[in-house]
C-alpha positions in Angstrom: 39.3 222.0 -18.0 38.0 219.1 -16.0 40.4 216.2 -15.3 39.3 212.7 -14.3 41.1 210.6 -11.8 43.5 208.0 -12.7 41.2 205.0 -13.8 41.8 201.6 -15.4 40.4 201.7 -18.9 37.8 198.9 -19.2 39.7 197.3 -22.2 43.2 197.6 -20.5 44.9 195.4 -17.8 47.2 198.3 -16.5 46.5 201.7 -15.2 45.6 204.5 -17.6 45.4 208.2 -17.0 42.7 210.2 -18.5 42.1 213.8 -19.1 39.6 216.1 -20.7 40.1 218.8 -23.2 38.0 221.0 -25.6 38.7 221.5 -29.2 39.2 225.2 -29.9 38.5 227.4 -32.8 42.2 227.5 -33.7 42.4 223.8 -33.9 40.1 223.4 -37.0 41.0 223.8 -40.7 38.9 225.2 -43.6 36.9 221.9 -43.7 35.9 222.5 -40.1 37.6 219.5 -38.7 40.7 219.3 -36.4 43.8 219.7 -38.4 45.8 216.7 -37.8 48.9 218.2 -36.1 46.8 219.3 -33.2 46.1 215.7 -32.4 49.9 215.5 -31.6 49.5 218.6 -29.3 46.5 216.8 -27.6 48.7 213.7 -27.0 51.7 215.6 -25.7 49.3 218.0 -23.5 47.9 214.8 -21.9 51.4 213.4 -21.2 52.3 216.7 -19.4 49.1 216.4 -17.5 49.9 212.8 -16.7 53.1 214.0 -15.2 51.5 216.5 -13.0 48.4 214.5 -11.9 49.7 210.9 -11.9 53.3 211.3 -11.1 53.1 214.5 -9.0 55.7 216.3 -11.0 55.0 219.2 -13.3 56.5 218.6 -16.7 57.9 222.1 -16.6 59.8 221.2 -13.4 61.1 217.9 -15.1 62.5 220.1 -17.9 63.7 223.2 -15.9 64.9 221.7 -12.5 65.9 218.2 -13.6 67.2 219.4 -17.0 65.8 216.3 -18.6 63.5 216.0 -21.6 61.5 213.1 -23.4 61.5 214.1 -27.2 59.6 211.7 -29.4 61.9 209.6 -31.6 59.1 207.4 -33.1 55.5 208.0 -33.8 52.6 206.2 -35.3 49.1 207.8 -35.5 45.8 206.3 -36.7 42.9 208.5 -37.2 39.4 207.0 -37.1 36.8 209.8 -36.8 37.0 213.6 -37.2 36.7 216.2 -34.4 34.9 219.4 -34.7 35.1 222.9 -33.0 33.6 222.7 -29.6 33.8 218.9 -29.1 34.7 217.7 -25.6 37.4 215.1 -25.9 39.1 212.7 -23.4 42.7 211.6 -24.0 43.8 208.3 -22.3 47.6 207.9 -21.7 49.2 204.5 -21.1 52.7 203.6 -20.6 53.3 200.3 -22.7 56.9 199.8 -21.8 59.8 201.5 -19.9 63.2 200.9 -21.2 66.7 201.9 -20.1 66.2 205.4 -21.5 63.1 205.1 -23.5 59.3 205.2 -22.8 56.8 203.7 -25.1 53.4 205.5 -24.9 50.0 204.6 -26.2 47.5 207.4 -26.5 43.7 207.1 -27.3 41.4 209.9 -28.0 37.6 209.7 -27.6 34.7 212.2 -27.7 33.5 212.6 -24.1 30.5 210.2 -23.7 31.3 208.0 -26.6 33.0 204.7 -26.9 34.1 205.0 -30.6 37.8 205.7 -30.8 38.6 208.9 -32.7 42.4 208.5 -32.9 45.2 206.6 -31.3 49.0 206.9 -31.2 52.0 204.9 -30.2 55.0 207.0 -29.3 58.5 206.3 -28.2 60.3 209.1 -26.3 63.9 209.0 -25.2 65.3 210.8 -22.0 67.9 213.4 -22.8 70.1 215.8 -20.9 68.8 219.2 -22.0 72.2 220.8 -21.7 74.1 218.4 -23.9 71.0 217.0 -25.9 72.5 213.5 -25.4 70.5 210.3 -24.4 70.5 209.7 -20.8 69.3 206.7 -18.6 66.1 207.3 -16.9 66.5 208.1 -13.3 65.3 205.3 -11.1 62.6 207.5 -9.4 61.1 208.2 -12.8 61.4 204.6 -13.9 59.6 203.3 -10.9 56.8 205.9 -11.1 56.3 205.1 -14.9 56.3 201.3 -14.3 53.2 201.7 -12.1 51.3 202.4 -15.3 52.7 199.6 -17.4 50.1 196.9 -18.1 51.2 193.5 -16.8 52.3 191.1 -19.5 
C-alpha cells in the first residue's frame, strides 16, 4: 500500500493527511459495490495511519502503552459515488477541532486520479482511559500534535 506525504489539500486551509488503499474483494456486496460499513473501516484505518505517519505514534502503541482510546461518539457520512472491487482510493484525514477530551475529524474519500468526492464523514471521538472506559482529558503532547492539523479559523 502506497502512502502519500502530508500535503495540504487544494480546497483546505489547514494541513491534511492522505493515504492510499485498495478496495478488496471482501469489501463488496452482491451488487458489486463497496458495502457501506467498509467506508467506516477505511476512515478508521486512515486515522490509524495518520497517527503513525503524521504524529509519529503507532495507534497500537497509543492503545497499548498509553492505555488511551478514541472511540467515535458521533458520526455523519455522506455517500456520493460507488466504489468497486479493485478501485484504488485515497482517504484524506483532517482535524477540524480539538477539544478538552474530544477530537472532531473530517474524512474525504476519492478514487485515485479523480477529483470527484466519493464519500465524506465527520466524526467526533472522545479520549478514554482503556482501563476504566471513562472520558479523559487529551494529554498535552497529543493536543499539540493534533492542533498542527487544524485549519485556521
